[in-house]
N, C-alpha and C positions, 0 to 999 in steps of 0.2 A: 116719330114722336118718342118711341121707346128708346131709340139710340140717344136722343137728346136727354131723356130722363136718366139713362145710365151714366152719361158724362157728368150730370149735375150731382148724382149720388156718389160717384167715385170721388169727385172733388170735395164734397161735404164730408165723407167718411175719412178721407185722407187728412183734412184739416183737423177733424176731431181727434184722430189717432195721434197726430203730431202735437197738438196743443194740450192734451190732457193725459193723465196717467191712465194706463189700461186697467188698473185695479186700485182699490182703496183698502184692501184686506191687510190687517196686521200680520197675517200668516205668510204674506209675500216676503217677509223678513228672512225666511228660511230657504236654504237651497238657492235655486236660481229664479225664485219667484213662484207665484200662483199659476197653475196651468190654465192657459186661455183657450187652447185648441181642444174643443169638445165636439167638433163636427159642424155640420150645417144646421140651419134653423130647423129643417125637417127632422134631423137626428135628435136635436135637443128637445123638440116638442114631443118626442116619443120616449122621454126618459133617458136620452142618450143612445138609443138603439140604432146601430149602424149596419145591421146585417141585411136590410132590405135594399135591393137595387132594382132600377128599371132603366128605361131608355130615355127618360126626359128629366131626370134629376141628377145633379152631381153628388157623388158620395166621396167625401174627402178622407174617410177613415179606411177604406179598403180599395187598393189600387186595381184590383180585378174588376171593379165597377166601371173602369174606363171603356170596357166593351159591354155590349148588351144586345139582345135580339133586335132585329129590324122590325119596323112597325107594320102591322097589317094594313093600316090606313094607306101606307105607301107601297102596297103590294109586296111587302117584305123585301124591298130592294135596298133600302138603307135606313138610317136612323139619324136624328138631328144632332147638330153641334150644340153642346150645352155650355151655357155661361151662367155663372152665379156670383153674386156679391152680397155680403151680409154685414150687419152691424148690430150693436146691442146697447141698451142703457141698463146699468146695474145700480141698484139701491141697497145699501147695507145698513142694518140697525145693529150696532155693536153694543154688547152688554157685558159688563164686568162687575165684580163685587163692589167696585168703587163708584160705578155710575154707568150711564149710557151715552151713546153718540150716534149720529146719523151721517153717512157719507154717500156720495154718488159719483159715478163715472160713466162716460159715454165713449164707446170704442168702435173702431173698425175691426171686423172679425175675420173676413176672408175675401179673396178674389180668385176665381178659378175658371178655367176653360178646358173643356173635354172635347176632343176631335176624333170622330170615328174614321177609320180607313180599312175597309174590308174586315178581316177577322181581327185586326188590331185596333187599339184605341190609345190616344195620347192625351195626357193631361199636364197642364202647367198651372201654377198658382202661387199665391203668397198668403201666409197666415201668421198672425202673432202667436207664438208658441207658449211663452210664459211672460208674465208681467210683474214688475216690482213697483210698488207705490204705497209707502207707509209713512206715518208720522206718529211716533210713539214717545211716551215719557215715562220714566221710571221714578216713582214718587215714594217717599216715606213720610207719613204724617203730614201730607199735603205739601211737602217740600220736594222740589225737583232734584233728583240725583243725577240723571242722565237723560239726554234727549237724542232720539234716533230718527234719521231721515233716510229714505231710499227711493230710487227711481230707476227706470230702464226696463230691460227685459230682453228676451230672445225671440227673434223673428225667424220664419222658415219659408224659404222659396223651394218649390219642389217641381220635379219633372217626373211624370209617371208613364209607364207603358203597360198596357194590358193585352192579353191574347185569349181569344175564344178557342179553347182546346176542342170542345165538343159543343153540341147544342145545349148541354146541361152544365158544363164545367168551364170556368174561366179562371185565369191566373194573371197576376200583375205585380209590379214592383214600383215603388216610389223612391227616387233618389232625392234626399232632402239636404239642402245647404242651410245650416243654422248660423245666424249672425246676430250681433247686438252687443250691448254693454249694460253693465249693472254698476250703479254708483250708490254709495252709502256713506253716511257720516255719523259720528257720535260725539256729543259734547259732554264732558264731565263738569258738573257744576260744583264750585268750591265756595264755602261760606266761612266768614270769620267767627270768632269766639262768641259773638253776640247773635249769630244766625243771619247776618246780612250777607248778601251776595257780593263777593269780591269783584273788583273791576275787570280783571282779565280771566278768561276761561280758555281751556285747551280743547281743540277739536282735532279728531282723527278722521281723515277722508280716504276712501278706497274707491278705486275704479278698476273693473275687469272688462276687457274687450274680448268677446267670445266669438269663435268661428269653428266650423267643422262639418263633416258629412255624417249622415246616418241613413239607414234604409228601412223601408217598410214593405213586407212581402205579404201578399194576400191571395186567397182563393174564394170563389163563390160557386155555389151549386144550386141549381133550380131543376125541379122535376114535378110533373103533375102526378099526384097521388091517385086521383080518379078524374072524372070528367069535369069537376068543378073546383077541387082543392089542389093548391100548389104548395110544395115544400120549398123553402129557401133556407140555405145555411151559409155561413161565412166563417173564415179563419184568417187572422192576421198575426204576423210576428215581426218585431223589430229587435234586431240583435243589439247587444251592448256596444256602445261607441264612446269615443272621446272627443271633447271639444278643446281646442287650443285656447288658453287664457293668457292674455297679456295684461299684467297687473301693475298698478301704481298705488303708492300709499304716501300720504303726506301728513304732517302735523302743523297746526297753526295756532297762534295766539289770537283770540277773537274777543271783541267787545259786543255784548248783546243789548240791543235797545229794549228796555224793560216794558215799553208800551206796545211796540209792534213785533218784538221778537226777532227783528232783523239782525243779521250777523255781520260785523265789520271786521275784516282781517287786518291785523297789524303786521304780522310777519308769518312766513310759511317756509318750511323746508322739507325736502324729500327724505323718506325714511330709508332709502337705500336697499330696496328689496333684492337688487342684483347680487349684493354681497351675501345674501342669505339663500340665494338660489331660488327665489320665489317670484322673480319678475316674469318668468314664462313657466306656466304649469299646465297640466292636463286635468280637465274636469270630466268625470265619468258620467255619461247618461245611461240609466239602467235599461235592461231589456224589457220588452213588453209583449204579452201574448193575450189574444182574445179569441173566443169562439162563441157561436150562438146559432139558433135555429128558430124557425117559425112557420106557421101555415096560414093560408088565406085564399081567398077567391080573387083571381087577377082582376085589377081595376075595380074592386069592390071593397075588400077589407083584408087586414093582415094583423096578426098577433104573434109576437115573438119575445124571446129572452136572450140575454147575452151576458157572458162572464168575462171579465178582464183581470189579468194579474200582471202587476209590474214589480220587478225585483228592485224596489227602491233602496233596499239595503246595499246595493252595489254602488249607490251614489257616493261620490267623494269629491271634495274640493279642498286641496291642500292650503289654499290661501285663507280659508275661513274655518274656524273651530268654535263651536258653541257648546258649552259644557252641559247645559240642561236640556239639550235637544238631540235626538238621534233619529235615523231613518230605518224603518222596517219595511218588509214587503207590503205593497199596497194591493187592494182588490176592489172591484166594483161589480155590482149586479144591476142590470137595466132590464126593465120589462115595459113593453109599450106596443103601440100599433096605430092603425088608422082605419077610417071608414069613409066611403064615398057613396052617397045615396044612389046617384045615377049619373055616371060620368058623361053620358051622351044626351042628357036632357036638354032640349031646346026651349022648353016653356018655363023652366024654373032654374034660375041661376044658382040658387043655394043648394040644389041637388047635385051640382057639379063641383061643389066645394069639397076639399079633403079635410076631414076633421081628425086631429091627432091628439093622443094623450099617452102618458106614461109616468114612471117613477124610477128612482134609483137609490141604492144604498152603497156608500163608498167608505172604505178605510183609506184615508189619504196617504198612509205610510209615514206620517209625521207623528212623533211622540215628544211631548214637552213635559218636563217634570214627571216622567213615567206615565203620562196621561195621553191616550190615543186621541188624535184629532179626526173625528168621523164626520160624514156628511150624509144628509138625507134630503132628497128633493122630489117635487112633483111638478109636472109640466103638462101643458096643453096648447094647442094652436090650430090654425087653419091655413090651408093653401087655396088662395083665391085666383081663379083663372083670369088671365088678362091677355089681350091681343090674340095672336094666332099661334098655331103650331105648338100648342100645349104649354105656353109660357104661363107663369104664375107668380104671384106675390105671396110670400109666406110670413106669417106673423105668429110668434110664439111667446108664451108666458111661463116663467119658471119661478117657483118659490120653495124655500126650504131652510135648513139650518146646518151650520158648520161649527164644530167645536163645542166647548162647554165652559162653564164658569168654575168648574172644579179645578183645584190646584192653582188658583189665581190666573186661569186662562181667560180668553175672550170668546164669547159665543156670538156668532154672526147669524142673524136672521136676514136672508137675502130675498130680493125680488128682482127678477131680470125680465126685461122686454126685448125680444129679438125680432129683427125684420130682415128679409132678404128678397132679392129679385132672382128668379130662376128663369132664364130666357133660352129659347130654343129656336134654331133656324136650320133650314135645309140648304146645305152648301153643295152636296154632291148628288146629282140626279142623272140617271141614265137618259141619253138622247133617244127619242122615239121618232121613227119616220113612217109616214103613211105610204 
C-alpha cells in the first residue's frame, strides 16, 4: 500500500512542479530567483534547524547525516534505508504603498534516498534550488510604464557520501549538479500625446540556460553529556563555485490585447550577444557556512540553535545589471526543536507523534534602494507514525514576513503548508542459522 501511495504522490508532485511556478514572489526578479531549498519538512518545522540527525530521517542540509548509529531494536546490526519526498503549498499576501494582492503556488520540494553500507552511507536526490516566478508592473499615476515577467529556476541533483569516523564523529560530502533556465521579459509601454497607448510596443526577452557543479561538506558530532542528555553539533561549508550560462536575447514588436493582456508578436530579431561576448558567461554562486549545536534526551526532546552565513556579495551575473539593487553578505539564525511524549507507547497513538516548533531571523543579502530585505518566520509541525519500521508522515506550517513597504518596496506576508513522507525499510540483514 505504501509503495502505491509513493507512486501516486511522485506523479502528483511532478505534475504540480511542471505545471506551476515554484514561487510567486516579486523578489525572485533578482539574482537567480528565490531560494527554494530550505531542507526537509522536519527541518522547516523547527525554524529551519538542520543540525539534528538520526537513523530514520533524511537530512538534506548536512551530508554527514548519510551515516548514523545502528538501531538498538535491530541489535545494533544495521540501520534502515531512508526515502523521503516532500511538497508545499505557499500563500503570499503582497502589500505595497499602492495596494495589496494575493498569490499562491504549489510545488514539489525534494526527492531523496539514503542507503547505509557499513560505516559508509550514500545519498542521492533531486531538489529545486531556486525558483523564478513574477509578474510586475511599473506604474506612474496609474499608467503602466513597464511590464515584467519571469519564470524558471535552478534545480539540483546530488550524490552524497558519508563516513562514520568514530562513534561520535561523522563526515560527508555532497556533489551537486545544478541545472535549469531562467526566462524573463520586459515590455516598455509607449503613449501618444493624448495619453493613449500606441498600437505597437517593444519587448525585450532574455533566456539563460544554467549548469555547473558545486560541493557541500559537512561534519556531525554526537556525545552523551550524562546518562540522559545528549549533545549534537553540526558544521557545513559550500565553497564558491561557478555556473555556466548560455544566454539569448531578442527584441520584438508586439501588439497587446487591451482586454486579456495577451501579447501578439509581429516581428522578432536576435540581439547578437555573441558579438558582445555575452552569449556564454559564468555566474558565481557564493560560498556558504553554517554551524550549530543543541542538547536533548534521545527519542524524547531536542532544542538547538544554528547560524548560517552566505557570502552573497560574491554573487555576480555579467548578463544582468540592476542599478537599484545589490547583494551583501546574508545571514540566518534558526532556533527550534521537537518533543515526543512516549515513542514506544502502544495505548496512545498521539504519544508517539513528534511535535516540532521553531523560528528564524534572516538577512536575505538583497538590498533594493539601499533598503535591506529581511525575513522573519515561525513554524510548527507534527511527525505522524505510519506503517512499520519508523516510517512517518510529516506536516508543517510556516508563517512570517519578508521585505518592507519602505522605499516603495513590497512586503510579503507568507503562509506555507509543507507535507512529506519519510519511509524506512530494512534492506540489509545478517543471516542467522540455528
